[in-house]
GUVOLUM-521782 format. One record per residue: z, x, y of N, C-alpha, C in turn; residue number from 1. Coordinates in steps of 0.001 Angstrom, whole numbers, plus 500000, padded with zeros to 6 digits. Last residue first. Example, Ala and Ser with C-alpha at 12.3 -4.5 7.8 and 13.67 -1.06 7.14 Angstrom:
<rs>
    npz    npx    npy   capz   capx   capy    cpz    cpx    cpy num
 507080 512850 497750 507140 513670 498940 507870 512900 500030   2
 507800 513190 494310 507800 512300 495500 507800 513200 496700   1
</rs>
This chain:
<rs>
    npz    npx    npy   capz   capx   capy    cpz    cpx    cpy num
 533660 498940 497362 535059 499168 496995 535711 500198 497922 432
 531543 496450 498716 531866 497876 498566 533343 498018 498249 431
 530501 493578 496871 531275 494175 497980 531613 495629 497690 430
 527165 493779 495462 528591 493475 495362 529346 494123 496526 429
 524622 494731 495656 524886 493431 496292 526360 493040 496234 428
 524643 496999 494162 524443 497148 495608 524689 495853 496364 427
 524823 496072 491565 525966 496774 492153 525848 496861 493680 426
 522239 494918 491331 523453 494122 491096 524656 494778 491767 425
 520644 497174 491727 520618 496076 492696 521855 495208 492557 424
 521284 498678 489446 521566 499220 490783 521567 498124 491838 423
 520347 496965 487445 521769 497322 487493 522145 497854 488872 422
 517630 496945 488035 518398 495693 488118 519890 495984 488212 421
 517010 499674 487562 516812 499069 488881 517661 497816 489035 420
 517551 499949 484845 518296 500749 485811 518194 500147 487214 419
 515610 498207 483836 517038 497879 483648 517904 498675 484619 418
 513287 499583 484508 513541 498279 485115 515013 497896 484977 417
 513529 501745 482797 513608 501977 484233 513911 500670 484968 416
 513173 500502 480386 514466 501170 480638 514634 501460 482133 415
 510520 499620 480597 511603 498636 480538 512948 499281 480843 414
 508848 501859 482969 509108 501265 481656 510296 500305 481710 413
 506188 502843 484921 507539 502291 484976 507801 501494 483700 412
 503588 503732 485237 504259 503998 483963 505710 503512 483906 411
 502900 503000 487975 502515 502136 486851 503139 502503 485496 410
 505524 503283 490426 504367 503813 489708 504133 503023 488421 409
 506727 500151 491998 506869 501456 491337 505548 501999 490812 408
 507747 498379 494191 506345 498726 493948 506300 500094 493260 407
 509530 496140 495926 509603 496871 494661 508170 497113 494194 406
 511201 495448 498798 509861 495747 498285 509980 496657 497070 405
 513175 492816 499875 513162 494108 499191 511803 494311 498543 404
 512964 491295 502907 512441 491219 501540 512433 492622 500956 403
 513549 491289 505599 514594 490838 504669 514082 490655 503247 402
 512093 491596 507964 512612 492783 507264 513686 492421 506241 401
 510806 489411 508916 512219 489555 509285 512888 490740 508595 400
 508254 489710 507884 508408 489469 509317 509838 489715 509784 399
 508319 492327 505384 508361 490955 505857 508605 490859 507349 398
 510303 494747 503537 509097 494274 504208 509357 492883 504759 397
 511913 497738 502358 511955 496343 502791 510715 496016 503610 396
 512227 499653 499282 512130 499530 500727 512217 498061 501103 395
 513852 501821 496862 513048 500661 497218 512926 500650 498740 394
 515074 504016 494502 514403 503927 495792 513553 502666 495879 393
 518194 504795 493163 516990 503985 492988 516369 503752 494357 392
 520744 505951 493356 519679 506688 492696 518416 505899 492423 391
 522695 504860 494845 522826 504664 493402 521688 505328 492632 390
 521726 505366 497349 522942 506078 496944 523188 505961 495444 389
 519636 503491 497262 519331 504929 497318 520534 505745 496874 388
 521185 501199 497305 520399 501500 496113 519980 502970 496093 387
 522229 501394 499871 523149 501473 498726 522383 501760 497431 386
 519914 501077 501434 520698 502311 501508 521599 502470 500288 385
 519141 498483 500696 518206 499600 500508 518967 500925 500510 384
 521424 497086 501567 521113 497147 500137 520147 498299 499840 383
 521209 497361 504336 522358 497934 503640 522072 498095 502153 382
 518880 495896 504798 518894 497329 505109 520055 498023 504398 381
 519864 493373 504050 518746 493973 503329 518709 495484 503557 380
 521785 492889 505988 522216 493099 504615 521107 493752 503792 379
 520055 492628 508198 521106 493647 508186 521560 493941 506760 378
 518428 490438 507634 517837 491776 507708 518895 492863 507609 377
 518411 487673 506246 519522 488575 506530 518999 490015 506499 376
 517049 484469 507108 516861 485875 506700 518047 486733 507108 375
 518729 481472 506043 518219 482311 507131 518078 483754 506659 374
 519687 479567 504269 518560 480416 503848 517983 481273 504960 373
 522624 478638 503469 522053 479117 504725 520917 480088 504396 372
 523577 478078 501029 523551 476971 501978 522976 477375 503330 371
 523388 480567 499828 522719 479418 499229 522586 478259 500204 370
 522885 483025 502504 523614 482370 501414 522852 481172 500901 369
 521215 484671 504007 522654 484642 504292 523464 483974 503182 368
 518905 486505 501866 519252 485489 502860 520768 485475 503052 367
 516295 488408 500737 517736 488433 500990 518034 487487 502153 366
 513843 488336 498224 514248 487853 499542 515774 487853 499654 365
 512139 490737 496681 513384 489982 496534 513866 489617 497927 364
 508929 491247 495317 509764 491172 496503 510977 490312 496227 363
 506693 493367 493478 507684 492307 493557 508469 492383 494860 362
 504431 494539 491696 504494 494318 493137 505390 493109 493352 361
 503756 494842 489021 504579 495851 489680 504462 495768 491199 360
 503548 491405 488362 503316 492766 487897 504281 493728 488534 359
 504102 489586 491442 503764 489677 490021 503496 491129 489665 358
 506011 487653 493891 505061 488651 493427 504820 488595 491939 357
 509567 487111 494497 508137 486884 494695 507295 487961 494035 356
 512392 485271 494517 511844 486487 493913 510334 486268 493832 355
 514196 483869 497281 513082 483860 496340 512841 485255 495762 354
 517349 484961 497729 516537 483765 497897 515444 483744 496846 353
 520543 486111 497285 519167 486249 496810 518452 484919 496980 352
 523118 485523 497969 522264 486049 499038 520824 486263 498583 351
 524592 484847 495793 524034 483744 496574 523120 484222 497690 350
 524608 486268 492784 524544 486655 494196 523827 485568 495003 349
 524588 485288 490213 525717 486111 490626 525767 486332 492129 348
 522219 483917 490032 523443 483231 489610 524685 483969 490083 347
 520337 485802 490722 520647 484762 491705 521916 484005 491332 346
 519763 487380 488577 520818 487843 489481 521199 486790 490512 345
 517543 486188 487475 518836 485927 486846 519996 486376 487727 344
 515520 487337 488978 515868 485928 489224 517231 485585 488617 343
 515515 489845 487759 515876 489738 489176 516256 488303 489526 342
 514627 489157 485225 515976 489721 485379 516441 489655 486832 341
 512017 488294 485837 512989 487366 485227 514418 487866 485415 340
 510924 490672 486817 511039 489512 487703 512048 488503 487156 339
 511019 492201 484451 511790 492612 485618 511979 491441 486577 338
 509182 490813 482872 510587 490886 482453 511491 491278 483621 337
 506857 491265 484405 507331 489899 484164 508799 489887 483754 336
 506675 494094 484321 506839 493400 485590 507363 491990 485417 335
 506242 494535 481605 507492 495029 482205 507749 494327 483534 334
 503708 493171 481374 504866 492836 480537 506181 493274 481162 333
 502021 494199 483479 502138 492758 483205 503432 492433 482454 332
 502233 496943 483308 502632 496266 484548 502859 494780 484309 331
 501187 497270 480718 502562 497677 481021 503069 496974 482284 330
 498585 496411 481052 499461 495657 480147 500922 496003 480407 329
 497740 498443 482777 497741 497053 483226 498661 496208 482356 328
 497941 500751 481230 498931 500532 482286 498881 499134 482885 327
 497042 502131 478902 497132 500662 478958 498138 500226 480032 326
 496422 504749 478831 497840 504413 478689 498096 502914 478804 325
 493662 504684 479219 494210 505323 478025 495657 504931 477775 324
 493390 503370 481752 492855 502782 480525 493524 503360 479277 323
 494710 505101 483493 495053 503663 483484 494592 503022 482183 322
 493310 507468 482952 494716 507355 482578 495130 505882 482519 321
 490770 506871 484014 490911 507174 482587 492352 507046 482119 320
 491340 506526 486743 490788 505413 485957 490997 505644 484463 319
 492236 509155 487308 493129 508002 487479 492630 506813 486664 318
 489925 510655 486852 491093 510857 485995 492067 509687 486104 317
 488328 509755 488974 487932 509468 487593 489118 509633 486643 316
 489789 510771 491163 489583 509340 490989 489202 508969 489572 315
 489619 513546 490737 490920 512874 490746 490754 511388 490481 314
 486850 513837 490977 487515 514213 489723 488888 513555 489629 313
 486479 513070 493620 485900 512240 492559 486516 512574 491194 312
 487812 515211 494846 488272 513834 495054 487749 512926 493948 311
 486216 517344 494072 487591 517274 493581 488163 515869 493741 310
 483807 516701 495436 483846 516802 493979 485268 516686 493425 309
 483996 514212 498047 484005 515575 497541 484205 515612 496041 308
 483692 511958 499544 483182 511941 498168 483064 513357 497637 307
 485103 512683 501944 485258 511382 501303 484779 511319 499867 306
 484814 514946 503452 485690 515040 502283 485712 513765 501445 305
 482811 514176 505345 482831 515505 504733 483629 515539 503439 304
 480850 511476 505494 482266 511810 505454 482415 513117 504668 303
 478468 509743 507383 478738 510900 506529 480212 511247 506637 302
 475987 507480 508258 477413 507676 507997 477591 508826 507022 301
 473813 506722 510249 473895 507922 509419 475381 508232 509195 300
 472810 503377 510259 473844 504334 510664 473823 505524 509713 299
 470794 501781 509203 471016 501778 510652 471909 502922 511126 298
 470858 502153 506477 469577 502293 507177 469763 502424 508687 297
 473517 501607 505885 473012 502972 505706 471697 503185 506456 296
 473551 498825 506318 474355 499721 507154 473822 501144 507084 295
 471877 497988 504269 471500 497721 505662 472268 498630 506615 294
 473414 498823 502063 472081 499394 502285 471638 499181 503731 293
 475669 497232 502315 475824 498673 502476 474468 499340 502708 292
 474498 494679 501965 475314 494984 503142 475381 496483 503388 291
 473275 494908 499452 472453 494733 500644 473234 495070 501913 290
 475484 495185 497655 474505 496267 497815 473701 496127 499100 289
 478772 494470 498631 477476 493948 498204 476396 494970 498588 288
 481119 497218 498130 480555 496023 498734 479258 495573 498109 287
 483922 499242 498694 483000 498713 497695 482432 497415 498254 286
 485056 502006 500353 484619 500624 500543 483624 500291 499441 285
 487938 504225 499896 486543 503829 499954 486334 502356 500213 284
 489712 507322 499212 489660 505902 499549 488201 505489 499594 283
 491877 510000 498753 490645 509362 498308 490744 507877 498608 282
 493776 512738 498539 493279 511780 499540 491894 511256 499187 281
 495821 512649 495684 494681 513319 496307 494064 512324 497294 280
 497534 510705 494818 498069 511738 495696 496989 512603 496315 279
 495831 509202 493191 497161 509593 492706 497775 510730 493525 278
 493536 508143 494234 493494 509537 493810 494829 510075 493329 277
 494238 505429 494669 492925 505783 494126 492858 507210 493585 276
 496472 504541 495984 496559 504796 494544 495323 505454 493964 275
 495201 504812 498936 496496 505163 498356 496399 505538 496880 274
 492350 502596 498669 493022 503788 499158 494272 504064 498349 273
 489698 500282 499550 490577 500940 498585 491235 502156 499230 272
 488227 497131 500305 488674 498457 500742 489751 498979 499808 271
 485317 495299 499778 486666 495589 499281 487041 496991 499748 270
 483212 492649 500872 483604 494056 500953 485027 494191 500452 269
 483032 490074 500009 481787 490747 500386 482002 492255 500462 268
 484966 488972 497102 484763 489377 498502 483353 489917 498736 267
 484985 486156 495039 484568 487555 495147 484351 487909 496612 266
 487712 484193 494027 486565 484312 494921 486266 485793 495123 265
 490171 483771 492736 488960 483180 492208 487768 483214 493133 264
 492577 484924 493311 492173 483789 494145 490841 483178 493720 263
 492923 487104 491746 493888 486020 491571 493518 484785 492380 262
 491119 488967 492602 490772 488178 491422 491734 487016 491207 261
 492241 490431 494623 491371 489316 495008 491028 488426 493824 260
 493615 492508 493347 494355 491350 493820 493465 490166 494139 259
 492188 493887 490364 492193 493719 491822 492926 492447 492217 258
 492466 493896 487637 492322 495185 488303 492534 495054 489803 257
 495048 491577 486555 493710 491920 487002 493691 493348 487535 256
 497686 491451 485709 496704 490523 485130 495273 490944 485420 255
 498945 493602 487179 499071 493435 485729 497998 492571 485108 254
 498928 494367 489769 499429 493017 489499 499503 492718 488004 253
 497753 496914 489708 499178 496781 490033 499728 495408 489686 252
 495091 497560 489255 495891 496983 488175 497345 496740 488476 251
 493891 498506 491604 494001 499383 490437 495046 498888 489434 250
 495533 497068 494581 494472 497372 493631 494861 498281 492481 249
 497324 496571 496618 497382 495720 495422 496428 496131 494319 248
 496921 498361 498753 498223 498279 498096 498175 497565 496749 247
 494189 498228 499279 494857 499528 499368 496214 499491 498673 246
 492482 496114 499355 493165 496373 498081 493924 497701 498096 245
 491471 493782 501414 492134 495076 501537 492986 495288 500285 244
 488466 492159 501454 489751 492222 500739 490298 493643 500837 243
 486591 490329 503672 486980 491691 503312 488347 491645 502667 242
 484024 488119 503989 485393 488213 503467 485619 489651 503019 241
 482091 487393 506956 482293 488030 505661 483768 488008 505287 240
 480498 484550 508653 481345 485735 508535 481461 486241 507114 239
 479185 482158 509033 478403 483387 509100 479205 484662 508978 238
 480615 479919 508571 480474 480314 509974 479709 481621 510135 237
 480727 479881 505854 479931 478837 506500 479689 479157 507967 236
 482545 481948 505485 481136 482171 505137 480226 481111 505759 235
 484910 480698 506376 484430 481942 507004 482941 482136 506727 234
 485162 478551 504591 485002 478299 506023 484406 479515 506731 233
 485491 479990 502202 484352 479082 502344 484095 478767 503816 232
 487911 481270 502733 486700 482078 502594 485459 481210 502748 231
 489645 479067 502699 489455 479824 503939 488182 480657 503882 230
 489469 478273 500007 489055 477350 501069 488769 478107 502364 229
 490545 480592 498793 489177 480173 498489 488646 479219 499564 228
 493145 480523 499766 492269 481644 500129 490807 481258 499895 227
 494040 478096 498560 493993 478254 500015 493075 479395 500442 226
 494228 477880 495777 493028 477405 496438 492940 477672 497924 225
 497709 477602 495520 496431 477724 494829 495308 477129 495673 224
 499703 479272 497923 499294 478007 497278 497883 478118 496721 223
 501235 482285 497307 500056 481693 497937 499693 480398 497219 222
 504409 483438 498134 503612 482799 497093 502464 482040 497755 221
 504566 486365 500222 504733 484929 500038 503880 484439 498871 220
 505016 489062 500887 504680 488686 499508 504909 487197 499256 219
 505287 489657 503561 506483 489278 502823 506236 488839 501404 218
 503229 490785 504941 503669 489469 505393 504901 488982 504633 217
 502672 492926 503372 503466 493174 504573 503972 491867 505174 216
 501182 491458 501328 502399 492225 501055 503260 492422 502293 215
 499165 489668 500462 499890 489456 501715 501242 490180 501675 214
 497487 490022 498408 498856 489636 498045 499737 489455 499282 213
 495053 490674 499701 495103 489524 498799 496509 489118 498347 212
 494871 491192 503059 495474 491784 501865 495672 490632 500871 211
 491855 490392 504828 493206 490076 504355 493594 490971 503179 210
 489660 489646 507283 490162 490786 506514 491604 490499 506126 209
 486820 487899 507991 488249 487712 507750 488693 488854 506843 208
 484239 488791 510365 484916 488853 509063 486331 488310 509135 207
 482753 487989 512668 482251 489033 511770 482910 488942 510399 206
 481941 485285 514675 482835 485764 513613 482139 486813 512757 205
 481584 485241 518280 481063 485137 516926 481989 485780 515906 204
 481805 485087 521030 482061 486368 520357 481460 486359 518958 203
 481608 482650 522244 480387 483439 522156 480572 484791 521487 202
 483696 480931 522259 483765 482048 523206 482489 482866 523234 201
 483146 479177 520183 483123 478669 521553 483115 479786 522600 200
 483405 480872 517924 482155 480154 518203 482068 479761 519675 199
 486044 481736 518105 484967 482728 518158 483618 482066 518458 198
 487351 479202 517898 487510 480051 519093 486361 481053 519208 197
 486598 478401 515342 486159 477610 516503 486271 478427 517787 196
 487941 480333 513851 486476 480266 513798 485939 479505 515007 195
 490581 479620 514435 490070 480936 514846 488546 480948 514857 194
 490744 477104 513219 490887 477213 514682 490333 478547 515189 193
 490424 477838 510516 489469 476914 511142 489522 477025 512670 192
 492681 479400 510142 491364 480017 510032 490315 479139 510714 191
 494598 477372 510414 494583 478498 511343 493247 479215 511334 190
 494015 475823 508199 493787 475251 509519 493765 476341 510584 189
 494809 477644 506233 493423 477195 506283 493106 476615 507659 188
 497607 477956 506889 496679 479084 506840 495230 478626 507013 187
 499938 476482 507413 498642 475997 507887 497621 477126 507938 186
 502497 475738 504903 501909 476433 506038 500549 475876 506414 185
 503581 474699 502603 503861 473995 503850 503261 474638 505078 184
 503675 477867 501134 503897 476438 500943 504258 475793 502278 183
 501303 480054 502717 502591 479789 502094 502752 478285 501971 182
 499150 482519 504105 499328 481301 503315 500708 481231 502685 181
 500080 483802 507363 499707 484005 505965 499944 482731 505163 180
 498797 482601 510446 499952 482770 509564 499484 482891 508115 179
 496372 484576 512197 496769 483329 511552 497983 483613 510669 178
 494849 485963 515105 495872 486039 514071 496175 484652 513520 177
 491824 487420 516104 492659 486227 516078 493572 486300 514861 176
 489998 489577 518197 490913 489472 517058 491710 488186 517193 175
 488535 489858 520520 487795 489811 519263 488692 489794 518029 174
 490134 490106 522784 489456 488827 522550 488789 488720 521189 173
 493414 491366 522489 491986 491657 522529 491240 490385 522143 172
 496346 492528 522927 495667 491300 523338 494197 491639 523511 171
 498128 494019 520224 497200 494128 521354 496581 492772 521673 170
 501467 494109 519475 500245 493359 519206 499308 493446 520402 169
 502881 497169 518696 502739 496155 519739 501415 495432 519542 168
 503437 497370 515151 502773 497856 516350 502839 496778 517426 167
 504579 496107 512971 505058 497446 513324 504382 498054 514549 166
 501750 494040 512343 503118 494440 512023 503368 495869 512484 165
 499058 493762 512903 500009 493085 513777 501455 493464 513493 164
 496248 495277 513058 497501 495508 512332 498652 494991 513177 163
 493980 495216 514525 494157 494115 513580 495428 494285 512743 162
 494122 497491 516069 493972 496210 516760 494175 495020 515825 161
 494065 499498 514207 495343 499187 514853 495288 497845 515574 160
 491355 499640 513729 492193 499010 512713 493584 498696 513271 159
 490413 500993 515976 489953 499629 515723 490825 498914 514705 158
 491880 503446 515767 491934 502616 516976 491524 501182 516680 157
 493614 503687 512597 492568 504088 513532 492627 503147 514736 156
 495640 502795 510810 496007 503314 512129 494882 503976 512904 155
 496188 499833 508714 495890 501228 508981 496095 501593 510436 154
 496945 497223 508287 495709 497666 507639 495349 499108 507967 153
 499441 494855 508041 499157 496252 508372 497934 496686 507588 152
 500746 491792 509491 500049 492570 508481 499845 493993 508968 151
 501278 489085 510496 502291 490122 510265 501778 491024 509156 150
 499162 487319 510750 499897 487696 511965 501114 488581 511721 149
 495953 488105 509259 497240 487422 509308 498137 488059 510364 148
 492763 487990 510979 493762 488658 510140 495042 487834 510176 147
 489382 487873 511829 490580 487079 511548 491481 487877 510617 146
 487261 489100 514335 487944 489375 513069 489195 488500 512978 145
 484071 489246 516024 485369 488614 515777 485936 488885 514394 144
 481486 490227 516436 482626 491123 516590 483959 490548 516110 143
 478145 490133 514901 479267 489576 515661 480455 490531 515621 142
 476194 490885 513180 475857 490887 514594 476947 490328 515480 141
 476630 491186 510499 476643 489829 511043 476147 489762 512481 140
 476377 493945 510028 475720 492989 509144 475630 491589 509708 139
 477994 495128 511973 476560 495372 512003 475818 494312 511186 138
 480459 494096 511158 479954 493794 512504 478454 494057 512608 137
 480705 495118 508555 480704 493669 508790 480108 493330 510148 136
 480696 497876 509023 479658 497278 508179 479551 495782 508453 135
 483007 498116 510603 481695 498522 511133 480565 497870 510337 134
 484962 497248 508780 484736 496498 510019 483371 496840 510620 133
 484734 499290 506888 484412 497914 506505 484163 497042 507733 132
 485672 501470 508390 484280 501433 507968 483859 500016 507582 131
 488373 500726 508642 487558 500950 509831 486064 500840 509482 130
 489119 500718 505959 489129 499470 506718 488305 499581 507992 129
 488767 503475 505420 488036 502466 504654 487988 501143 505412 128
 490557 504711 507171 489119 504959 507311 488305 503885 506601 127
 492917 503701 505999 492597 503402 507398 491107 503586 507655 126
 492841 504870 503483 492677 503433 503607 492354 503010 505026 125
 490941 507968 503524 492156 507172 503686 491821 505692 503745 124
 488418 509099 502988 489636 509844 502648 490887 508972 502647 123
 485700 507394 501312 486329 507960 502496 487565 508734 502046 122
 482633 506291 499833 483960 506889 499718 484408 507508 501042 121
 481037 503347 499234 481061 504463 500180 482480 505019 500153 120
 479158 501642 496754 480450 502152 497223 480214 503297 498198 119
 477684 498635 495394 477613 499930 496078 478988 500334 496565 118
 477904 496070 494256 477140 497099 493564 477033 498442 494236 117
 479201 493217 493484 479615 494341 494318 479034 495615 493701 116
 478343 491535 491533 477872 491285 492899 478199 492433 493840 115
 479729 492199 489251 478373 492745 489418 477845 492553 490830 114
 483170 493033 489955 482111 492074 489626 480737 492643 489969 113
 484375 496325 488957 484168 495247 489920 483153 494242 489399 112
 484446 498501 487352 485675 497704 487418 485534 496488 488335 111
 482109 499871 487716 482262 499127 486461 483483 498212 486484 110
 482572 501368 490000 481887 500089 490149 481952 499244 488879 109
 483784 503641 488784 484531 502779 489689 483879 501401 489803 108
 481684 504720 487306 482904 504303 486619 483731 503361 487494 107
 479849 505302 489368 479520 504319 488330 480772 503812 487628 106
 481265 507251 490809 480828 506023 491474 480530 504933 490442 105
 481479 509225 488796 482672 508526 489277 482303 507225 489986 104
 478799 510004 488511 479518 509433 487362 480747 508655 487830 103
 478313 511169 490982 477657 509899 490663 478342 509212 489484 102
 479853 513483 490679 480133 512558 491773 479535 511188 491470 101
 478587 514693 488513 479989 514290 488389 480378 513291 489473 100
 476034 515453 489347 476170 514274 488492 477604 513780 488404  99
 475257 516248 492609 476053 516641 491449 476317 515386 490631  98
 473551 517451 495493 473603 516566 494336 474487 517143 493248  97
 474843 517672 498798 474273 518312 497620 474428 517357 496452  96
 476102 516121 500514 474741 516496 500907 474079 517395 499853  95
 478719 515564 499848 477656 514810 499176 476260 515101 499708  94
 480501 518764 499578 480304 517383 500014 479040 516791 499410  93
 482449 520610 497184 481801 520526 498485 481516 519060 498773  92
 483526 522450 494803 484109 521390 495628 483462 521444 496999  91
 483470 523714 491548 482680 523364 492725 483412 522277 493500  90
 485449 524996 489810 484012 524995 489528 483186 524803 490802  89
 488008 524754 490800 487577 526076 490330 486069 526150 490126  88
 488105 522045 491331 488250 522983 492451 487766 524374 492048  87
 487949 521084 488699 486848 520846 489625 486904 521796 490822  86
 490384 521943 487594 489110 522359 486990 487965 522210 487986  85
 492224 520646 489325 492196 522100 489204 490858 522593 488664  84
 491648 517948 488821 491429 518503 490158 491341 520025 490098  83
 492375 517796 486104 491017 517425 486529 490695 518017 487896  82
 495089 518505 486159 494125 519381 485489 492697 519076 485919  81
 496155 516288 487581 496313 517651 488096 495263 518578 487475  80
 495521 514200 485847 494949 514220 487194 495011 515637 487766  79
 496983 514909 483582 495537 514701 483464 494861 514750 484828  78
 499684 515055 484457 498958 516277 484073 497447 516092 483977  77
 500861 513573 487385 500312 513305 486052 499426 514471 485625  76
 502572 513707 489656 502157 514920 488957 501566 514683 487585  75
 503967 510510 489271 503954 511764 490025 503502 512916 489126  74
 501860 507892 488074 503028 508756 487927 502879 510045 488700  73
 499664 506545 488818 499845 506745 487379 500994 507712 487098  72
 500178 506525 491638 499938 505285 490904 500163 505441 489407  71
 501507 507633 494014 501519 508244 492673 501332 507140 491630  70
 501484 505550 495876 500485 506620 495969 500375 507328 494620  69
 503543 503766 495680 502308 503432 494969 501204 504460 495162  68
 506907 503978 495416 505756 504796 495831 504511 504437 495038  67
 509162 502508 494501 508505 502156 495760 507122 502778 495933  66
 510949 503400 492711 510487 502022 492538 509724 501558 493766  65
 511927 506215 491285 510991 505792 492318 510472 504395 491989  64
 515125 507298 490862 514101 506466 490246 513207 505906 491348  63
 516081 510602 491506 515990 509236 492009 514849 508523 491290  62
 518393 513290 490905 517134 512591 490676 517235 511135 491117  61
 519593 516270 492457 519814 514877 492087 518477 514172 491901  60
 519184 518828 493376 519065 518598 491948 519290 517163 491515  59
 519070 519286 496004 520374 519508 495381 520346 519240 493883  58
 516571 518534 496726 516839 519972 496693 518195 520295 496075  57
 515727 515788 494446 515970 516396 495753 516368 517861 495606  56
 513125 514327 492605 514311 515189 492570 514490 515826 493940  55
 511907 511276 491221 511893 512237 492315 513191 513041 492252  54
 510129 509734 488525 511351 510342 489064 511038 511318 490200  53
 508095 508844 487009 508694 507860 487930 509939 508416 488612  52
 506424 511856 486853 506479 510503 486309 506997 509508 487333  51
 508137 513990 488996 507396 513877 487737 507546 512451 487213  50
 508733 516217 491731 508615 514870 491189 507814 514909 489901  49
 510799 518139 494029 509765 517988 493011 509763 516548 492509  48
 512351 518024 496377 511898 519316 495869 510770 519182 494856  47
 513218 516309 499422 512740 516339 498049 512208 517718 497660  46
 515651 515057 501098 514918 516319 501139 514477 516589 499704  45
 516053 511852 502561 515971 512674 501363 515174 513945 501645  44
 518114 511108 505432 516824 511249 504742 516912 512145 503511  43
 520356 508851 505941 520396 510282 505629 519156 510580 504799  42
 519101 506399 506308 519944 506944 507379 520144 508442 507188  41
 515678 505991 505223 517110 506157 505007 517843 506822 506174  40
 512496 507505 505851 513318 506555 505119 514785 506982 505176  39
 510950 508016 509018 511660 508550 507860 512376 507406 507158  38
 508339 508394 511428 509123 507562 510495 509712 508352 509333  37
 509037 510050 514371 508144 510078 513214 508898 509431 512052  36
 510734 510157 516599 510483 508857 515966 509371 508889 514927  35
 509254 512879 518479 510350 511985 518110 509844 510738 517393  34
 507244 515522 516985 507521 514523 518005 508605 513567 517542  33
 506896 517576 515254 506120 516357 515011 506306 515296 516089  32
 508519 519700 516134 507154 519957 515684 506288 518699 515634  31
 510958 518558 516881 510306 519501 517779 508827 519670 517432  30
 511566 517041 514633 511356 516368 515906 510620 517269 516887  29
 511810 519130 512734 510817 518063 512567 510513 517394 513897  28
 513987 520585 513692 512666 521209 513583 511572 520151 513524  27
 515976 518617 513408 515661 519144 514743 514291 519811 514740  26
 515954 518290 510637 515614 517154 511489 515244 517613 512896  25
 516837 520848 509874 515506 520403 509489 515051 519223 510349  24
 519445 520874 510941 518454 521844 511408 517032 521391 511095  23
 520584 518805 509416 520520 518680 510877 519480 519632 511459  22
 520432 519940 506879 519694 518713 507169 519531 518530 508672  21
 522185 522098 507216 520781 522357 506887 519919 521143 507191  20
 524582 520755 507655 524020 521577 508726 522540 521853 508483  19
 524903 519529 505153 524823 518705 506363 524196 519477 507512  18
 525039 521760 503412 523943 520780 503298 523792 519925 504551  17
 525820 524721 505415 526219 523595 504572 525042 522625 504450  16
 523826 527718 505347 524465 526603 506035 524844 525506 505044  15
 524720 530670 503500 523802 529550 503728 524534 528444 504468  14
 525844 533710 504923 526152 532504 504164 525176 531389 504521  13
 525656 536001 506268 524437 535578 505577 524682 534326 504747  12
 526926 536875 509459 527140 536213 508178 525804 535796 507579  11
 526192 540099 510853 526114 538629 510895 526297 538046 509502  10
 528661 542721 510655 527331 542194 510340 527333 540666 510419   9
 530625 544060 513282 530576 543219 512085 529164 542672 511881   8
 530842 545409 515652 530081 546074 514581 529945 545208 513323   7
 532427 543942 517324 531071 544223 517756 530214 544826 516653   6
 534856 543797 516034 534145 542530 516279 532701 542772 516666   5
 535743 546393 516087 535256 545840 514813 534456 544565 515017   4
 534581 548238 518977 535451 547199 518427 534884 546693 517108   3
 533826 551718 518821 533446 550325 519020 534441 549378 518363   2
 535748 554225 520487 535336 553688 519181 535000 552212 519358   1
</rs>
């Protein structure tokens, strides 16, 4: 007679949450390779999202104060319905004519100064920046690019060369790095030196490509007029000004639709992404009509999915929601109140240095103390983890990883801001 141990059926009990997470991490590493980036020491396993809230598989909800892809809120019904309707009707590429695609191009260009009269749509911000570099290099006949020295613009081969943060800095002759503008800095002088290098080396200057809010650089406060002075130098040397609006665009700053507007100078090219489709992959380059026309005449550029019908439907819905829900005004008013409340925490917590940014793009600098303003990356990482445990999601940025990055979806309301401030206050107090 067989032993009971040999005839017993395998257990069908579900693994514990810890075991299930361990199994998923092992699968991920096996399928995606090691070191594929994840947030948090114990990563979140998400199940659904709506508005400004994310829900994990255990049913716990988290206030999203970080994700700018869901610009008008996770799963916004107007965007979802627009994509569904278009997918059911027609979804192909731009080698066929359709008025809906052209309507979106017009609606998007209406948000820009008249000098910027053409747009080329892509799928990602990386593609947009890559394309902008191609347009600039063809338009100027030169190769040199000026970028800040702790920035991120994407992950194509050419864009990786100008993304100095989080990647080994490549030593290439056609890229020069300058320190981002800040009080007491030498941004303008750095640009002047880079221009001289490109002139003397024979490489020539194609463009200066910057994020108008210098987000990855740490959201430093930009002294008035510095960007405008640098752009004047670039243009005098025959180069172009490219504004990377992938993070700052579509009203995130509250006062303007675009970050470049805060500097009082119109770019030659503007790159867009992330927020543009509210989760549908949509990005693009907006530029001066002659620049894009000259590029089109020389290069047969075609992007299968970049201006697809469903992508344009998503993009148009995002613009309509921003306007219908007055989300710029929301970012301006709630963002200003949130910044004030964050500054008020400095009285309680000596580790808070500067509170930077505007609208719904804020940074809280974490330092060792009032008498020691040295960056405290370790404490910043702890605060990010503790806020997650308290149900609020933020991240960290900057050269020293010591600036809390607060970048919520645009429907973020005053009640959500109060929850964030309360969580930060508790996360900065000694653990009990």
